[in-house]
PyMOL Python script that loads the backbone (N, CA, C, O; Angstrom):
from pymol import cmd

cmd.read_pdbstr("""\
ATOM      1  N   MET A   1     -29.536   3.022 -10.168  1.00  0.00           N
ATOM      2  CA  MET A   1     -30.718   3.381  -9.414  1.00  0.00           C
ATOM      3  C   MET A   1     -31.948   2.701  -9.990  1.00  0.00           C
ATOM      4  O   MET A   1     -32.949   3.355 -10.281  1.00  0.00           O
ATOM      5  N   ARG A   2     -31.871   1.409 -10.152  1.00  0.00           N
ATOM      6  CA  ARG A   2     -33.017   0.652 -10.676  1.00  0.00           C
ATOM      7  C   ARG A   2     -34.217   0.714  -9.740  1.00  0.00           C
ATOM      8  O   ARG A   2     -35.360   0.745 -10.194  1.00  0.00           O
ATOM      9  N   PHE A   3     -33.960   0.730  -8.437  1.00  0.00           N
ATOM     10  CA  PHE A   3     -35.047   0.646  -7.463  1.00  0.00           C
ATOM     11  C   PHE A   3     -35.409   1.997  -6.867  1.00  0.00           C
ATOM     12  O   PHE A   3     -36.218   2.074  -5.943  1.00  0.00           O
ATOM     13  N   GLY A   4     -34.810   3.068  -7.394  1.00  0.00           N
ATOM     14  CA  GLY A   4     -35.117   4.391  -6.873  1.00  0.00           C
ATOM     15  C   GLY A   4     -34.341   4.737  -5.615  1.00  0.00           C
ATOM     16  O   GLY A   4     -34.628   5.741  -4.965  1.00  0.00           O
ATOM     17  N   MET A   5     -33.330   3.889  -5.257  1.00  0.00           N
ATOM     18  CA  MET A   5     -32.488   4.153  -4.085  1.00  0.00           C
ATOM     19  C   MET A   5     -31.031   4.149  -4.518  1.00  0.00           C
ATOM     20  O   MET A   5     -30.648   3.471  -5.472  1.00  0.00           O
ATOM     21  N   LEU A   6     -30.246   4.905  -3.811  1.00  0.00           N
ATOM     22  CA  LEU A   6     -28.815   4.905  -4.073  1.00  0.00           C
ATOM     23  C   LEU A   6     -28.202   3.572  -3.643  1.00  0.00           C
ATOM     24  O   LEU A   6     -28.676   2.960  -2.686  1.00  0.00           O
ATOM     25  N   PRO A   7     -27.148   3.110  -4.339  1.00  0.00           N
ATOM     26  CA  PRO A   7     -26.511   1.843  -3.961  1.00  0.00           C
ATOM     27  C   PRO A   7     -26.030   1.827  -2.502  1.00  0.00           C
ATOM     28  O   PRO A   7     -26.090   0.791  -1.841  1.00  0.00           O
ATOM     29  N   ARG A   8     -25.554   2.970  -2.006  1.00  0.00           N
ATOM     30  CA  ARG A   8     -25.074   3.026  -0.628  1.00  0.00           C
ATOM     31  C   ARG A   8     -26.217   2.783   0.351  1.00  0.00           C
ATOM     32  O   ARG A   8     -26.021   2.151   1.389  1.00  0.00           O
ATOM     33  N   THR A   9     -27.402   3.277   0.029  1.00  0.00           N
ATOM     34  CA  THR A   9     -28.573   3.055   0.892  1.00  0.00           C
ATOM     35  C   THR A   9     -28.929   1.576   0.927  1.00  0.00           C
ATOM     36  O   THR A   9     -29.220   1.024   1.988  1.00  0.00           O
ATOM     37  N   VAL A  10     -28.906   0.944  -0.228  1.00  0.00           N
ATOM     38  CA  VAL A  10     -29.205  -0.497  -0.301  1.00  0.00           C
ATOM     39  C   VAL A  10     -28.156  -1.279   0.501  1.00  0.00           C
ATOM     40  O   VAL A  10     -28.490  -2.218   1.223  1.00  0.00           O
ATOM     41  N   SER A  11     -26.892  -0.882   0.366  1.00  0.00           N
ATOM     42  CA  SER A  11     -25.810  -1.547   1.087  1.00  0.00           C
ATOM     43  C   SER A  11     -26.020  -1.450   2.597  1.00  0.00           C
ATOM     44  O   SER A  11     -25.833  -2.430   3.318  1.00  0.00           O
ATOM     45  N   ARG A  12     -26.405  -0.278   3.068  1.00  0.00           N
ATOM     46  CA  ARG A  12     -26.631  -0.105   4.509  1.00  0.00           C
ATOM     47  C   ARG A  12     -27.820  -0.922   4.997  1.00  0.00           C
ATOM     48  O   ARG A  12     -27.791  -1.462   6.102  1.00  0.00           O
ATOM     49  N   ILE A  13     -28.858  -1.015   4.187  1.00  0.00           N
ATOM     50  CA  ILE A  13     -30.025  -1.817   4.571  1.00  0.00           C
ATOM     51  C   ILE A  13     -29.636  -3.286   4.671  1.00  0.00           C
ATOM     52  O   ILE A  13     -29.987  -3.960   5.639  1.00  0.00           O
ATOM     53  N   LEU A  14     -28.907  -3.787   3.664  1.00  0.00           N
ATOM     54  CA  LEU A  14     -28.486  -5.195   3.684  1.00  0.00           C
ATOM     55  C   LEU A  14     -27.533  -5.476   4.843  1.00  0.00           C
ATOM     56  O   LEU A  14     -27.616  -6.529   5.475  1.00  0.00           O
ATOM     57  N   THR A  15     -26.631  -4.539   5.120  1.00  0.00           N
ATOM     58  CA  THR A  15     -25.717  -4.707   6.249  1.00  0.00           C
ATOM     59  C   THR A  15     -26.492  -4.724   7.559  1.00  0.00           C
ATOM     60  O   THR A  15     -26.159  -5.487   8.465  1.00  0.00           O
ATOM     61  N   GLY A  16     -27.505  -3.903   7.666  1.00  0.00           N
ATOM     62  CA  GLY A  16     -28.339  -3.872   8.866  1.00  0.00           C
ATOM     63  C   GLY A  16     -29.061  -5.186   9.107  1.00  0.00           C
ATOM     64  O   GLY A  16     -29.327  -5.552  10.252  1.00  0.00           O
ATOM     65  N   HIS A  17     -29.379  -5.898   8.031  1.00  0.00           N
ATOM     66  CA  HIS A  17     -30.028  -7.209   8.139  1.00  0.00           C
ATOM     67  C   HIS A  17     -29.012  -8.348   8.163  1.00  0.00           C
ATOM     68  O   HIS A  17     -29.382  -9.518   8.069  1.00  0.00           O
ATOM     69  N   ARG A  18     -27.726  -8.000   8.291  1.00  0.00           N
ATOM     70  CA  ARG A  18     -26.616  -8.968   8.366  1.00  0.00           C
ATOM     71  C   ARG A  18     -26.547  -9.891   7.155  1.00  0.00           C
ATOM     72  O   ARG A  18     -26.271 -11.084   7.284  1.00  0.00           O
ATOM     73  N   MET A  19     -26.800  -9.331   5.991  1.00  0.00           N
ATOM     74  CA  MET A  19     -26.688 -10.090   4.751  1.00  0.00           C
ATOM     75  C   MET A  19     -25.226 -10.102   4.308  1.00  0.00           C
ATOM     76  O   MET A  19     -24.562  -9.069   4.388  1.00  0.00           O
ATOM     77  N   PRO A  20     -24.704 -11.237   3.843  1.00  0.00           N
ATOM     78  CA  PRO A  20     -23.307 -11.273   3.401  1.00  0.00           C
ATOM     79  C   PRO A  20     -23.115 -10.513   2.094  1.00  0.00           C
ATOM     80  O   PRO A  20     -24.061 -10.320   1.331  1.00  0.00           O
ATOM     81  N   ARG A  21     -21.892 -10.088   1.849  1.00  0.00           N
ATOM     82  CA  ARG A  21     -21.577  -9.393   0.602  1.00  0.00           C
ATOM     83  C   ARG A  21     -21.491 -10.403  -0.542  1.00  0.00           C
ATOM     84  O   ARG A  21     -21.295 -11.595  -0.307  1.00  0.00           O
ATOM     85  N   LEU A  22     -21.635  -9.929  -1.764  1.00  0.00           N
ATOM     86  CA  LEU A  22     -21.648 -10.835  -2.911  1.00  0.00           C
ATOM     87  C   LEU A  22     -20.355 -11.624  -3.051  1.00  0.00           C
ATOM     88  O   LEU A  22     -20.390 -12.796  -3.427  1.00  0.00           O
ATOM     89  N   TRP A  23     -19.198 -10.997  -2.753  1.00  0.00           N
ATOM     90  CA  TRP A  23     -17.943 -11.723  -2.952  1.00  0.00           C
ATOM     91  C   TRP A  23     -17.731 -12.812  -1.897  1.00  0.00           C
ATOM     92  O   TRP A  23     -16.811 -13.620  -2.025  1.00  0.00           O
ATOM     93  N   ASP A  24     -18.570 -12.844  -0.856  1.00  0.00           N
ATOM     94  CA  ASP A  24     -18.499 -13.914   0.135  1.00  0.00           C
ATOM     95  C   ASP A  24     -19.390 -15.096  -0.245  1.00  0.00           C
ATOM     96  O   ASP A  24     -19.392 -16.115   0.445  1.00  0.00           O
ATOM     97  N   LEU A  25     -20.142 -14.969  -1.331  1.00  0.00           N
ATOM     98  CA  LEU A  25     -21.067 -16.019  -1.756  1.00  0.00           C
ATOM     99  C   LEU A  25     -20.537 -16.746  -2.980  1.00  0.00           C
ATOM    100  O   LEU A  25     -19.850 -16.156  -3.814  1.00  0.00           O
ATOM    101  N   GLY A  26     -20.861 -18.040  -3.084  1.00  0.00           N
ATOM    102  CA  GLY A  26     -20.477 -18.824  -4.249  1.00  0.00           C
ATOM    103  C   GLY A  26     -21.278 -18.388  -5.461  1.00  0.00           C
ATOM    104  O   GLY A  26     -22.480 -18.149  -5.340  1.00  0.00           O
ATOM    105  N   PRO A  27     -20.647 -18.276  -6.641  1.00  0.00           N
ATOM    106  CA  PRO A  27     -21.366 -17.801  -7.817  1.00  0.00           C
ATOM    107  C   PRO A  27     -22.435 -18.774  -8.303  1.00  0.00           C
ATOM    108  O   PRO A  27     -23.436 -18.347  -8.878  1.00  0.00           O
ATOM    109  N   MET A  28     -22.246 -20.052  -8.086  1.00  0.00           N
ATOM    110  CA  MET A  28     -23.203 -21.044  -8.580  1.00  0.00           C
ATOM    111  C   MET A  28     -24.310 -21.334  -7.569  1.00  0.00           C
ATOM    112  O   MET A  28     -25.478 -21.446  -7.941  1.00  0.00           O
ATOM    113  N   THR A  29     -23.945 -21.456  -6.293  1.00  0.00           N
ATOM    114  CA  THR A  29     -24.916 -21.880  -5.292  1.00  0.00           C
ATOM    115  C   THR A  29     -25.497 -20.736  -4.480  1.00  0.00           C
ATOM    116  O   THR A  29     -26.614 -20.843  -3.972  1.00  0.00           O
ATOM    117  N   GLY A  30     -24.754 -19.638  -4.350  1.00  0.00           N
ATOM    118  CA  GLY A  30     -25.199 -18.544  -3.493  1.00  0.00           C
ATOM    119  C   GLY A  30     -24.961 -18.818  -2.025  1.00  0.00           C
ATOM    120  O   GLY A  30     -25.387 -18.045  -1.167  1.00  0.00           O
ATOM    121  N   GLN A  31     -24.278 -19.923  -1.730  1.00  0.00           N
ATOM    122  CA  GLN A  31     -23.970 -20.281  -0.342  1.00  0.00           C
ATOM    123  C   GLN A  31     -22.771 -19.472   0.148  1.00  0.00           C
ATOM    124  O   GLN A  31     -21.920 -19.063  -0.642  1.00  0.00           O
ATOM    125  N   LEU A  32     -22.716 -19.250   1.447  1.00  0.00           N
ATOM    126  CA  LEU A  32     -21.604 -18.524   2.050  1.00  0.00           C
ATOM    127  C   LEU A  32     -20.338 -19.364   1.947  1.00  0.00           C
ATOM    128  O   LEU A  32     -20.295 -20.489   2.445  1.00  0.00           O
ATOM    129  N   LEU A  33     -19.300 -18.819   1.300  1.00  0.00           N
ATOM    130  CA  LEU A  33     -18.058 -19.551   1.096  1.00  0.00           C
ATOM    131  C   LEU A  33     -17.080 -19.371   2.246  1.00  0.00           C
ATOM    132  O   LEU A  33     -16.404 -20.320   2.642  1.00  0.00           O
ATOM    133  N   ARG A  34     -17.003 -18.174   2.778  1.00  0.00           N
ATOM    134  CA  ARG A  34     -16.041 -17.909   3.835  1.00  0.00           C
ATOM    135  C   ARG A  34     -16.680 -16.966   4.846  1.00  0.00           C
ATOM    136  O   ARG A  34     -17.615 -16.223   4.548  1.00  0.00           O
ATOM    137  N   ALA A  35     -16.145 -17.031   6.027  1.00  0.00           N
ATOM    138  CA  ALA A  35     -16.658 -16.163   7.082  1.00  0.00           C
ATOM    139  C   ALA A  35     -16.155 -14.744   6.862  1.00  0.00           C
ATOM    140  O   ALA A  35     -15.212 -14.517   6.105  1.00  0.00           O
ATOM    141  N   SER A  36     -16.769 -13.832   7.505  1.00  0.00           N
ATOM    142  CA  SER A  36     -16.365 -12.438   7.411  1.00  0.00           C
ATOM    143  C   SER A  36     -14.971 -12.260   7.988  1.00  0.00           C
ATOM    144  O   SER A  36     -14.572 -12.978   8.905  1.00  0.00           O
ATOM    145  N   LYS A  37     -14.230 -11.296   7.445  1.00  0.00           N
ATOM    146  CA  LYS A  37     -12.883 -11.045   7.945  1.00  0.00           C
ATOM    147  C   LYS A  37     -12.909 -10.320   9.282  1.00  0.00           C
ATOM    148  O   LYS A  37     -11.903 -10.274   9.990  1.00  0.00           O
ATOM    149  N   ARG A  38     -14.030  -9.768   9.615  1.00  0.00           N
ATOM    150  CA  ARG A  38     -14.143  -9.091  10.907  1.00  0.00           C
ATOM    151  C   ARG A  38     -14.208 -10.128  12.007  1.00  0.00           C
ATOM    152  O   ARG A  38     -14.993 -11.074  11.940  1.00  0.00           O
ATOM    153  N   THR A  39     -13.392  -9.948  13.003  1.00  0.00           N
ATOM    154  CA  THR A  39     -13.366 -10.904  14.107  1.00  0.00           C
ATOM    155  C   THR A  39     -14.385 -10.496  15.165  1.00  0.00           C
ATOM    156  O   THR A  39     -14.623  -9.308  15.384  1.00  0.00           O
ATOM    157  N   THR A  40     -14.971 -11.465  15.801  1.00  0.00           N
ATOM    158  CA  THR A  40     -15.914 -11.184  16.876  1.00  0.00           C
ATOM    159  C   THR A  40     -15.244 -11.322  18.231  1.00  0.00           C
ATOM    160  O   THR A  40     -15.870 -11.056  19.258  1.00  0.00           O
ATOM    161  N   ILE A  41     -13.971 -11.736  18.255  1.00  0.00           N
ATOM    162  CA  ILE A  41     -13.255 -11.893  19.504  1.00  0.00           C
ATOM    163  C   ILE A  41     -12.749 -10.521  19.948  1.00  0.00           C
ATOM    164  O   ILE A  41     -12.052  -9.835  19.200  1.00  0.00           O
ATOM    165  N   CYS A  42     -13.096 -10.142  21.137  1.00  0.00           N
ATOM    166  CA  CYS A  42     -12.660  -8.857  21.679  1.00  0.00           C
ATOM    167  C   CYS A  42     -11.875  -9.144  22.960  1.00  0.00           C
ATOM    168  O   CYS A  42     -12.387  -9.782  23.880  1.00  0.00           O
ATOM    169  N   TYR A  43     -10.652  -8.677  23.010  1.00  0.00           N
ATOM    170  CA  TYR A  43      -9.817  -8.911  24.175  1.00  0.00           C
ATOM    171  C   TYR A  43      -9.984  -7.755  25.152  1.00  0.00           C
ATOM    172  O   TYR A  43      -9.341  -6.714  25.012  1.00  0.00           O
ATOM    173  N   GLU A  44     -10.836  -7.942  26.123  1.00  0.00           N
ATOM    174  CA  GLU A  44     -11.052  -6.936  27.152  1.00  0.00           C
ATOM    175  C   GLU A  44     -10.699  -7.550  28.494  1.00  0.00           C
ATOM    176  O   GLU A  44     -11.058  -8.691  28.784  1.00  0.00           O
ATOM    177  N   ARG A  45     -10.000  -6.790  29.297  1.00  0.00           N
ATOM    178  CA  ARG A  45      -9.592  -7.256  30.621  1.00  0.00           C
ATOM    179  C   ARG A  45     -10.075  -6.258  31.658  1.00  0.00           C
ATOM    180  O   ARG A  45     -10.165  -5.060  31.388  1.00  0.00           O
ATOM    181  N   ASP A  46     -10.389  -6.768  32.863  1.00  0.00           N
ATOM    182  CA  ASP A  46     -10.890  -5.896  33.923  1.00  0.00           C
ATOM    183  C   ASP A  46      -9.815  -4.961  34.477  1.00  0.00           C
ATOM    184  O   ASP A  46      -9.975  -3.744  34.393  1.00  0.00           O
ATOM    185  N   PRO A  47      -8.721  -5.491  35.042  1.00  0.00           N
ATOM    186  CA  PRO A  47      -7.717  -4.555  35.573  1.00  0.00           C
ATOM    187  C   PRO A  47      -6.847  -3.983  34.453  1.00  0.00           C
ATOM    188  O   PRO A  47      -6.439  -4.719  33.555  1.00  0.00           O
ATOM    189  N   PRO A  48      -6.562  -2.688  34.493  1.00  0.00           N
ATOM    190  CA  PRO A  48      -5.704  -2.093  33.464  1.00  0.00           C
ATOM    191  C   PRO A  48      -4.316  -2.720  33.470  1.00  0.00           C
ATOM    192  O   PRO A  48      -3.750  -2.966  34.535  1.00  0.00           O
ATOM    193  N   GLY A  49      -3.773  -2.978  32.302  1.00  0.00           N
ATOM    194  CA  GLY A  49      -2.429  -3.531  32.187  1.00  0.00           C
ATOM    195  C   GLY A  49      -2.352  -5.037  32.266  1.00  0.00           C
ATOM    196  O   GLY A  49      -1.256  -5.595  32.215  1.00  0.00           O
ATOM    197  N   GLU A  50      -3.498  -5.725  32.390  1.00  0.00           N
ATOM    198  CA  GLU A  50      -3.465  -7.184  32.471  1.00  0.00           C
ATOM    199  C   GLU A  50      -3.042  -7.791  31.130  1.00  0.00           C
ATOM    200  O   GLU A  50      -2.337  -8.800  31.091  1.00  0.00           O
ATOM    201  N   LEU A  51      -3.475  -7.174  30.046  1.00  0.00           N
ATOM    202  CA  LEU A  51      -3.127  -7.640  28.716  1.00  0.00           C
ATOM    203  C   LEU A  51      -2.281  -6.566  28.052  1.00  0.00           C
ATOM    204  O   LEU A  51      -2.758  -5.461  27.792  1.00  0.00           O
ATOM    205  N   VAL A  52      -1.018  -6.895  27.777  1.00  0.00           N
ATOM    206  CA  VAL A  52      -0.092  -5.926  27.207  1.00  0.00           C
ATOM    207  C   VAL A  52       0.345  -6.416  25.837  1.00  0.00           C
ATOM    208  O   VAL A  52       0.629  -7.601  25.666  1.00  0.00           O
ATOM    209  N   HIS A  53       0.401  -5.516  24.858  1.00  0.00           N
ATOM    210  CA  HIS A  53       0.853  -5.840  23.506  1.00  0.00           C
ATOM    211  C   HIS A  53       2.133  -5.060  23.241  1.00  0.00           C
ATOM    212  O   HIS A  53       2.217  -3.869  23.540  1.00  0.00           O
ATOM    213  N   MET A  54       3.133  -5.742  22.674  1.00  0.00           N
ATOM    214  CA  MET A  54       4.394  -5.079  22.401  1.00  0.00           C
ATOM    215  C   MET A  54       4.855  -5.432  20.985  1.00  0.00           C
ATOM    216  O   MET A  54       4.891  -6.604  20.609  1.00  0.00           O
ATOM    217  N   ASP A  55       5.203  -4.418  20.213  1.00  0.00           N
ATOM    218  CA  ASP A  55       5.779  -4.621  18.891  1.00  0.00           C
ATOM    219  C   ASP A  55       7.293  -4.588  19.009  1.00  0.00           C
ATOM    220  O   ASP A  55       7.847  -3.762  19.733  1.00  0.00           O
ATOM    221  N   VAL A  56       7.968  -5.495  18.290  1.00  0.00           N
ATOM    222  CA  VAL A  56       9.424  -5.583  18.351  1.00  0.00           C
ATOM    223  C   VAL A  56       9.977  -5.389  16.955  1.00  0.00           C
ATOM    224  O   VAL A  56       9.484  -5.988  15.999  1.00  0.00           O
ATOM    225  N   LYS A  57      10.989  -4.563  16.831  1.00  0.00           N
ATOM    226  CA  LYS A  57      11.651  -4.321  15.553  1.00  0.00           C
ATOM    227  C   LYS A  57      13.081  -4.806  15.674  1.00  0.00           C
ATOM    228  O   LYS A  57      13.825  -4.351  16.542  1.00  0.00           O
ATOM    229  N   LYS A  58      13.464  -5.726  14.811  1.00  0.00           N
ATOM    230  CA  LYS A  58      14.831  -6.234  14.811  1.00  0.00           C
ATOM    231  C   LYS A  58      15.658  -5.403  13.847  1.00  0.00           C
ATOM    232  O   LYS A  58      15.263  -5.191  12.700  1.00  0.00           O
ATOM    233  N   LEU A  59      16.783  -4.942  14.305  1.00  0.00           N
ATOM    234  CA  LEU A  59      17.661  -4.132  13.476  1.00  0.00           C
ATOM    235  C   LEU A  59      18.830  -4.982  12.989  1.00  0.00           C
ATOM    236  O   LEU A  59      19.287  -5.885  13.690  1.00  0.00           O
ATOM    237  N   GLY A  60      19.305  -4.687  11.790  1.00  0.00           N
ATOM    238  CA  GLY A  60      20.458  -5.403  11.259  1.00  0.00           C
ATOM    239  C   GLY A  60      21.751  -4.938  11.911  1.00  0.00           C
ATOM    240  O   GLY A  60      21.782  -3.921  12.604  1.00  0.00           O
ATOM    241  N   ARG A  61      22.804  -5.688  11.683  1.00  0.00           N
ATOM    242  CA  ARG A  61      24.112  -5.320  12.227  1.00  0.00           C
ATOM    243  C   ARG A  61      24.747  -4.260  11.337  1.00  0.00           C
ATOM    244  O   ARG A  61      25.047  -4.523  10.172  1.00  0.00           O
ATOM    245  N   ILE A  62      24.949  -3.083  11.872  1.00  0.00           N
ATOM    246  CA  ILE A  62      25.583  -1.993  11.135  1.00  0.00           C
ATOM    247  C   ILE A  62      26.985  -1.837  11.708  1.00  0.00           C
ATOM    248  O   ILE A  62      27.128  -1.568  12.900  1.00  0.00           O
ATOM    249  N   PRO A  63      28.013  -1.995  10.897  1.00  0.00           N
ATOM    250  CA  PRO A  63      29.374  -1.897  11.420  1.00  0.00           C
ATOM    251  C   PRO A  63      29.716  -0.479  11.869  1.00  0.00           C
ATOM    252  O   PRO A  63      29.088   0.486  11.434  1.00  0.00           O
ATOM    253  N   ASP A  64      30.711  -0.362  12.740  1.00  0.00           N
ATOM    254  CA  ASP A  64      31.182   0.953  13.181  1.00  0.00           C
ATOM    255  C   ASP A  64      31.640   1.746  11.970  1.00  0.00           C
ATOM    256  O   ASP A  64      32.317   1.208  11.094  1.00  0.00           O
ATOM    257  N   GLY A  65      31.287   2.984  11.914  1.00  0.00           N
ATOM    258  CA  GLY A  65      31.682   3.828  10.793  1.00  0.00           C
ATOM    259  C   GLY A  65      30.644   3.889   9.690  1.00  0.00           C
ATOM    260  O   GLY A  65      30.825   4.625   8.721  1.00  0.00           O
ATOM    261  N   GLY A  66      29.564   3.137   9.811  1.00  0.00           N
ATOM    262  CA  GLY A  66      28.492   3.192   8.816  1.00  0.00           C
ATOM    263  C   GLY A  66      28.427   1.956   7.954  1.00  0.00           C
ATOM    264  O   GLY A  66      29.327   1.117   7.970  1.00  0.00           O
ATOM    265  N   GLY A  67      27.365   1.858   7.211  1.00  0.00           N
ATOM    266  CA  GLY A  67      27.137   0.690   6.369  1.00  0.00           C
ATOM    267  C   GLY A  67      27.333   1.001   4.902  1.00  0.00           C
ATOM    268  O   GLY A  67      28.153   1.846   4.545  1.00  0.00           O
ATOM    269  N   TRP A  68      26.581   0.318   4.048  1.00  0.00           N
ATOM    270  CA  TRP A  68      26.775   0.425   2.605  1.00  0.00           C
ATOM    271  C   TRP A  68      26.410   1.794   2.068  1.00  0.00           C
ATOM    272  O   TRP A  68      26.931   2.192   1.026  1.00  0.00           O
ATOM    273  N   ARG A  69      25.536   2.531   2.735  1.00  0.00           N
ATOM    274  CA  ARG A  69      25.184   3.863   2.218  1.00  0.00           C
ATOM    275  C   ARG A  69      26.356   4.828   2.334  1.00  0.00           C
ATOM    276  O   ARG A  69      26.463   5.772   1.551  1.00  0.00           O
ATOM    277  N   VAL A  70      27.220   4.602   3.289  1.00  0.00           N
ATOM    278  CA  VAL A  70      28.391   5.466   3.466  1.00  0.00           C
ATOM    279  C   VAL A  70      29.542   4.985   2.582  1.00  0.00           C
ATOM    280  O   VAL A  70      30.189   5.790   1.912  1.00  0.00           O
ATOM    281  N   HIS A  71      29.800   3.666   2.577  1.00  0.00           N
ATOM    282  CA  HIS A  71      30.985   3.115   1.926  1.00  0.00           C
ATOM    283  C   HIS A  71      30.714   2.474   0.574  1.00  0.00           C
ATOM    284  O   HIS A  71      31.656   2.158  -0.153  1.00  0.00           O
ATOM    285  N   GLY A  72      29.445   2.274   0.218  1.00  0.00           N
ATOM    286  CA  GLY A  72      29.100   1.629  -1.041  1.00  0.00           C
ATOM    287  C   GLY A  72      28.892   0.142  -0.857  1.00  0.00           C
ATOM    288  O   GLY A  72      29.428  -0.459   0.074  1.00  0.00           O
ATOM    289  N   ARG A  73      28.115  -0.449  -1.745  1.00  0.00           N
ATOM    290  CA  ARG A  73      27.801  -1.881  -1.633  1.00  0.00           C
ATOM    291  C   ARG A  73      29.029  -2.761  -1.876  1.00  0.00           C
ATOM    292  O   ARG A  73      29.182  -3.800  -1.232  1.00  0.00           O
ATOM    293  N   ALA A  74      29.891  -2.360  -2.785  1.00  0.00           N
ATOM    294  CA  ALA A  74      31.080  -3.170  -3.080  1.00  0.00           C
ATOM    295  C   ALA A  74      31.956  -3.307  -1.835  1.00  0.00           C
ATOM    296  O   ALA A  74      32.478  -4.388  -1.564  1.00  0.00           O
ATOM    297  N   ALA A  75      32.121  -2.228  -1.082  1.00  0.00           N
ATOM    298  CA  ALA A  75      32.931  -2.283   0.144  1.00  0.00           C
ATOM    299  C   ALA A  75      32.309  -3.222   1.162  1.00  0.00           C
ATOM    300  O   ALA A  75      33.028  -3.937   1.859  1.00  0.00           O
ATOM    301  N   MET A  76      30.975  -3.233   1.261  1.00  0.00           N
ATOM    302  CA  MET A  76      30.306  -4.112   2.214  1.00  0.00           C
ATOM    303  C   MET A  76      30.437  -5.573   1.802  1.00  0.00           C
ATOM    304  O   MET A  76      30.561  -6.442   2.666  1.00  0.00           O
ATOM    305  N   GLN A  77      30.413  -5.861   0.517  1.00  0.00           N
ATOM    306  CA  GLN A  77      30.609  -7.229   0.046  1.00  0.00           C
ATOM    307  C   GLN A  77      32.013  -7.702   0.381  1.00  0.00           C
ATOM    308  O   GLN A  77      32.209  -8.866   0.730  1.00  0.00           O
ATOM    309  N   ALA A  78      32.995  -6.807   0.277  1.00  0.00           N
ATOM    310  CA  ALA A  78      34.375  -7.159   0.620  1.00  0.00           C
ATOM    311  C   ALA A  78      34.495  -7.463   2.099  1.00  0.00           C
ATOM    312  O   ALA A  78      35.219  -8.384   2.479  1.00  0.00           O
ATOM    313  N   VAL A  79      33.798  -6.708   2.951  1.00  0.00           N
ATOM    314  CA  VAL A  79      33.836  -6.945   4.389  1.00  0.00           C
ATOM    315  C   VAL A  79      33.193  -8.292   4.716  1.00  0.00           C
ATOM    316  O   VAL A  79      33.697  -9.033   5.559  1.00  0.00           O
ATOM    317  N   LYS A  80      32.079  -8.610   4.049  1.00  0.00           N
ATOM    318  CA  LYS A  80      31.411  -9.899   4.276  1.00  0.00           C
ATOM    319  C   LYS A  80      32.322 -11.046   3.859  1.00  0.00           C
ATOM    320  O   LYS A  80      32.360 -12.088   4.513  1.00  0.00           O
ATOM    321  N   GLY A  81      33.052 -10.850   2.774  1.00  0.00           N
ATOM    322  CA  GLY A  81      33.969 -11.884   2.304  1.00  0.00           C
ATOM    323  C   GLY A  81      35.079 -12.152   3.308  1.00  0.00           C
ATOM    324  O   GLY A  81      35.516 -13.294   3.445  1.00  0.00           O
ATOM    325  N   LEU A  82      35.544 -11.127   4.012  1.00  0.00           N
ATOM    326  CA  LEU A  82      36.595 -11.289   5.016  1.00  0.00           C
ATOM    327  C   LEU A  82      36.082 -11.937   6.278  1.00  0.00           C
ATOM    328  O   LEU A  82      36.798 -12.698   6.928  1.00  0.00           O
ATOM    329  N   CYS A  83      34.822 -11.637   6.635  1.00  0.00           N
ATOM    330  CA  CYS A  83      34.269 -12.113   7.892  1.00  0.00           C
ATOM    331  C   CYS A  83      33.646 -13.507   7.774  1.00  0.00           C
ATOM    332  O   CYS A  83      33.587 -14.243   8.759  1.00  0.00           O
ATOM    333  N   GLY A  84      33.201 -13.859   6.622  1.00  0.00           N
ATOM    334  CA  GLY A  84      32.384 -15.054   6.597  1.00  0.00           C
ATOM    335  C   GLY A  84      32.854 -16.092   5.720  1.00  0.00           C
ATOM    336  O   GLY A  84      32.231 -17.149   5.626  1.00  0.00           O
TER     337      GLY A  84
END
""", "prot")
cmd.dss("prot")
cmd.show_as("cartoon", "prot")
cmd.util.cbc("prot")
cmd.orient("prot")
């Protein structure tokens, strides 16, 4: 509290003036080294459903009767040896 204000207050004032954070500045020059990680691109579409996002999860091949948690890792290695 060198200036009589809390650090959070100073941070909010600097953010309000769009000042970059210290870790975004070069230590020697004070120049901006990298852009902010916040993106300014906003994907908005007029009709609902025009832009759809889908997450996909790929599952491994689990043999009939269960995998290594049921039969143990050694049994699964033996099966791989027979198949491959």
